[in-house]
N, C-alpha and C positions, 0 to 999 in steps of 0.2 A: 628557868625560861632562858634562850638564848637572847643575848642583846640584839637591839633593832638592826644592826649593820649584819649579823650572821643570819637573821631571819631574811633579810633582803637577799642577801647571797644565796641563801637556800631558795628563796622564790624564783630568782633569776635562773638559777640552775634547772628548777623544775619547769619553767617557762621554755627554757631553750631545748630541754630534753623533749617535752612535749611537741615542739616546734618541730624538732626532728623527726618525731613520729608522724606528724602531719602530712609529711612529704610522702606522694603516692610510691608504691613499689615500682622500681625500674625493671624493665624487661630486659633480658640478656642482649645488650646491644654490643655492636663493635667495640664501642669504647669500653664497656665494662669489661669485656674478654680481653682487650688489650692490657687493662689495668691489672687483670688477675696474673698475667706472667709476671708483671713487674711485681705484684704483690707478693707471690710466692717466692720470689727472688730475694725480697727483704725479709721473709719468714725468720730467716737464721738470726736475723738481729733481735728478734723478740725475746724476751725473758723466758726462762723454763715455766711451763704451764703449772699452775696452782690447782689443787683439788677444789678450791673454794672460789677463785676468780678466773673465770674464762676470759681468755684473751680476745681481742677485736675479730670477730668473725668474718669481717668483710676485707679488712686490710693486712693482718698479720699471721693469719692462722697458717700453718704450713700445711700440705696435704698429708692427712692421715688416713691412710687407705689401707683396704683388703682387697686380696684377689679372689674373684669369683671363679677360681679355676676348678676344671674337671667337671664343667657342666656343659658347655657348648663345644668343647674339646676333651674327650676324656682320657684320663691318665690312670693307668692300673692302680698306683699307690694312693691316689685320692679315694678311690671307691673299688676296692678289691673284688668286691662281690660282682659286678659285671663280669671280671674274666674269670672267677674261681668256677662258672660253671662249666669251664671248659677243662678242667683239670684232668678228668677221667681220660681224656684224649692221649694219644702219642705226644710227646715233647714238641716235635715239629710241627703238629697241628693245633697248638694252644696259641691263640691270638696274644699278641704283646701290644697292641695299640689301635687305634680306632679303625684304622685301614683293614687290617687282619679281622678286627672285631665284627666289623660289618660283612667283609667277605664270608666268614665262618657262618653268620647267622642268615645271610640274604637279604634283600632291600626290605621286604615285608616284615619279617621277625625284627630285624634291626631298628627299622622306623618304631615298630610298636615299643620294644624296650627302651629305646632313646627317648621317645616322646613322653614316657612315664618318667624316665629320669630327668628330663628338662623341666616336666611339670612339678617334680616333687623335691629334687635336690636343694634348691635355693628357692625359698620362700620369702613373702613380706615380712615375717616375722623374724627372719635372721637379718635382714637388715635393719629392722626397727632395734633389735637386740645391740647390734655393731653401731648404730647412731647414739643410743643410750650409752655408750662405752666411749664415745669420742671420735670414732669414725665419720669421716666427712667426704671421702671420696671412695669409689669401687673401680676395680680395673677388671673388664670383661674380656678374658681370653677368648678368641673365635678362630675357628679353622676357615681357611678360604672356601670350602665347599659349601659353606651356608650361602656364598653368593657366588660360585662360579663351578658347577659340578658338570661333568661330562660322561655321558653314558658307559663309558668304559670304566670308570671308576666305581669301586664298592661303595664309596661313602653314601650317606643320605643327607637330603636337607630338610627344611621345614624349622630351622632353628629361630628364624627372625622374629616371627609372632611371640615367641617366648622371651627373647633378647627384649624386645619392646615392651612385654609386660614387666621386665626388670626396671626398664627406663621409666616407665609409668609409676612404680613404686618408689623409685629415687626420686623423681619428681615430687611425689606426695609427701615423703620423708625429708627431703631437702638435701640428699647427696648429690655430689657432682659425680659423673662418669668418664672414665677413660674406656674408650674401645681400642683393643689391642688385637691386630692381625697375628695369631699364635701359629699358625702353620702356613706354609705356602706350597704351591705345587711342586712335587718331587723332593720336597722336604728340604729347609734351608739349613738343617744340622744332623739329620740323622737319628735325633732322639725320638723317644715316643710322644713328648710333649708337642712334636710338630705334627702328630696325626700317623706318621709313619717312620717307624725304627728302620735302621739299616743304612745303606750307603746313599748319600743326599745326592740328587740330581738337579736342584733347582736352578743354578746359573749355568748347567750346561746346555740350556735349552731356551731361546728368545722366547718360545711359546709359553713357558713357565712363567718368564718374567712379566710378559703382557697379560697372562693370567691373573698374576699376583696384582698388578696393577688395576686391573679389572675389578677383582674383589677389593681392594683398597677404595677405589673410587665409590663403589657400591657401599662400603661402611662408611665412607666420609659424608655421602648423601645422608644416611641415617643421623650422623651428627647434625647435619644442616636441619632436618626435620624435627630434631629434638635439642635445638641448641640452647634452650634454657635448662638442659640437663648434661649433656655430653660437651664436656669442655676440652677434652684431649684425645688425639689419635696416635697410638703407637703403630706406626707402619709396618714393623715386623719384629717379632721375638726372635732374639738369640741367633740371627744369623752367624755362622760359626767361621771365625778367622782361620781357625785350623783347617777348614775345607775350602774356602774360599779366599783369593786375592783381596785385600784390604781395598784397594783402588778399584775393584770391580763391585765390592758392597757398597763403597761411597758413591759410586757412579748410580747404583740403584736408588740410594739416599736421594741424590740431586732429583731424579727423575720423579721419585715419588713425592718430593717436596714440591715441584712444579705442579703436579697433579693434584695434591690435596689443597695447596693454595688457591688453584682454579676453581674449586669447588667451595671451600671453607676458609676465607682470607685471615680469620682470628682465632680459629681454634689450635690449641696448644699442638705443635707437631714434635713427636717424641720417638726418638731413636736409640738403640740400644748400642751398648759399647763394643758388641762383637767379642767379648772377651779378651781386649786389649788391655793393656795397663794404662791407667790415667794420663801418663805422660805423654801416649801415643794418640788419646782421644781426639787432639787438634786435627789429626789426619781425617777425621770422621765428620768434621764439622765445616760448612761452608759460610764464610763472612757475611754472605748476602742474607742469610735465613734470619728470619724473625719469628718471635713467639716459639723457640724451641728448647727441647730439655733432653738432657741425657738419661738415660735409664740404664742403671748398673745393678746387677745380681749378686749379693754377697753371701756366700754359703762357707762353712768350715769343716763340711764332711766329705766332700766329695774330692779329697786328695790325700794321697797316703800319709804324708807327714802329719797333717793336721788332725787327723783321727786319732794319732798318738798322744797328742798334746793333754795335759792335765788342765782342771778347769780354769785355773790361775793363768794359764798360757792363753786359753780360749777368751778369756775377757781381756787380757792385755793385747791381744791379736785385734780385736776390734779397732783400737785407736790407730794401730800399725796400718791396717788396710784401709783405713779412711784417709790417713793424712794426705797423700795424694790427690785422692778425691775432693776433699774440702778446698785444696788449692785451685784445683779446676774449676769447680762450683763459683770461687770468687773472682776467677780471672777469664771466663769462657762462658757458656752458657750455663744454666743452672743444672743441677744433678737430683734426679729422685731414685731412692733405691727401690726399684719395682718390685723385687723378691727378696725376701730375708725370711729365716724362721728361728725357733729357740733349738734347733737340733745341732748337736755337735758329733754325732756318729750317723753311721748308714745303715742301721740295723732296721730301720722301719721297712715295712714288707713293701717288695717291689721299688722301692726308692732309686735304685739302680736299674731298673728294668726288670719286668715279669721274668722270673727264672734265672736271673743273674746272680744272685748271692749277694754277700757283704764284704768288705774290707776287714771289718771289726772281728769277723769270724773266720777270715781267711779264705772265703769261698768265691770271691767276685772274679769270675772267669776271664783269664787274661790280664788281670790287674793285681791280684793280691793271692799268692800262693800259701801265704802264712797270716795268722791273726796279727791284726795292726789296732792296736788300743792302747791305753796308757796303764795297763794293769797286767798282771802276771796271767791271768786267765781272762780270756776275752768270751763274754757269753751274751746273747742278745734277750736277756730276761731280766726282770727285776727293773731297775732304773731304766734300762736301755731295751726295755720291751713295750709291747704295744698297750698293756693294761696300766693305765695311768694310776690305778686304785693302788697298785703296788709300789708306787715312787716313794721312795723315802723323804723325810722331811728335809733332809740336807739336800737332795737331788733338787726339791722343788725349790728352795732357797737358791741353788746355783741357775736354776732356769731364770728366776726373777733377777738374778744379778747380771746373767748374760743378756737378757732383754734390754735392762736398763741401760748397760752401756752401749747397745746399740742405739738405742732411743735417744740417749743424750746427745748423740752425734747426726744422726739422721732426722729427728725431729727440730735441733735446735740448730745445726751448721748447714745443714742441707733444704733442698725445696721440699723435702718431705719424704713419705715413704709409704710402701704396700706390703703389708704381711702376706707371705705365701703360707697357707691359704686360709678362706674364711671358715671353712670346716673340713673334715675328712670322715672317713668311716673308721678309721683304727689307727691313725698317726698322731699321738697327743702334742708333739712339740711343733707341727706342723697347722695346729687347729687353732685359730684366733678366738673363736666364740668359745672353745673349751680353755683356752688359757687363761682368758679374762675371768670365767667362771672359777677357776681353780686357784688364780691368784698369781701366776707367773708371768701374766701379761698386765701392765698396768691399765686402768682407766683413766681416759683425759675428760675434762667437762665437755658436754655436748656442744657441738658447734653446728650440726646439720639441723637446721629449722625446716619444721614443715612449711610448704607453701600455703597461702590464704587461700580457703575455700571460698571462691567467688559465686558459689551456686546459691549463696544465701546470704546477701550482704544487706545489713540494714542501712538505709538510705533516710537520713534526716534532712527534711525540708523545713522551710520556714513555719508552714501551717501543719503539715502533717507528716507521719511516718509510713514508709510503705517498704515492702519486700521487693528488692530487684531480682530479676530472673538472672541466670547465668549469661545470656546474651546480651541485656539490658546491662549488665556490670561490666562485661568485657568490651560492650562498644565504645566506651570512653572511661577514662580514669576521673573523668571530673566529678561525677558525684561521689565516689568514695573519698576524693581529696577534700571535697566540700563539707562532707560528712565529719570526717576526723577533725578538719580545721574549725568546725563548729563547736565540737567537743572541747578542743583546746581552748577556743575563746571564752568558752563558759567557765572551763577551770582556770583560765587566767583570771578572769575577772573576780572569782571566788577567792583565789590566793591574793590578789592584789588587795582586795577588801580586807582580808583577815592580817595583811601586813600593816594597813591603816589603822586597824582597831588596835593591834599590839604596838604601834608606834605612839599613838595618842595616849595609850596608857603608860609609856614608858617602859615597855617590856622588851 
């Protein structure tokens, strides 16, 4: 039996814990959202996550996220089957992005196929599985045409109800959400991930900028309507500094900041680094900004030199690439790695764009006219193919080591991370759910906690017990608070009585 002093200490700790539990749940207020930005800034100072001791989910947990990519803006490599239906056509007529996909099908058939895709490619079960593995945020990429579509564009809209369904699931599961404007009118980078591959036209027209801001405003209003779920707004994904002057991108960022803040004063304002090196990032940030985060995307396969590196070099490169990033994080606004994966090769089907080939096998048009890989023979098969059941034990160990090296920095030294992507149709190193299932992506303790279901709250009154309806419960937190505190008082009295008995017995 513990000495009385230890029993007293234990009783006091119990009472303190119960008193904390007696406090009513707080809504997502301005103060709580303001505290969130500060808390994720301090997340880097928290110790490495243990498999048995979850960290403080309210104060020090970093962003641990997954992208819900390829759903509300389709990309060929994420779901190739959407595009493979056209492979019998002449090469020039095969769609390569959402623009040409919808143009090829026409609005009616495109809407039918895309609604089925929106309805099935991401489900509540996917979010539940990820939350169980430690995911506490999701990033939802969305094309501008969900909010601002003109008659002369082939895109179809109708995404918003499906997006809000994901928000509803996230609320129930306890996930926080970042909404990401992933494609802008005219394309901000010319990549298929903007919705339209080819020569970008975004900043060539003020009309494009105004339409981008209109889409951003409507997306931000969703954040306000779902303020207990949506904690971050990324104003635009990957505007390319190779296509536009940095000063012009920064001018857009400033304009977007004023717009977002006029609608949602406390939401996290997230910008992309435009592919600049970290030492140049200060040119993208205004000192007046508050609640801001820098988003950077870190990959080691879209480079002719990096794909030739061996496994040890890839792991070593993680720290080298992050060195200046961590310095910026500590001296300026926080940094979140908004995209990364387990891949170190570009063999993945359509990863460089539909019909473009790979560096690995020397078939990437205009980039590689001979194979680029760390071996004498470069083949997109076996460990570098799309069938993970053919992966060797050695390659799986490498994938785990490579992911561990990344998370050691992104999770512990930065504001957090979003893996790209939550799932794919046949790209194993890009598939978070598969990676966790197969063991090359680690799990973390769950920190996304379901919200309390107020539809059936037991209300304890002095003389009777009743069931409160949802409206009765939500009208005030008083009854809930009174109920829990009543339980605490009862348990506290019992604990105090037990302590007195033990003390009198000299135990």
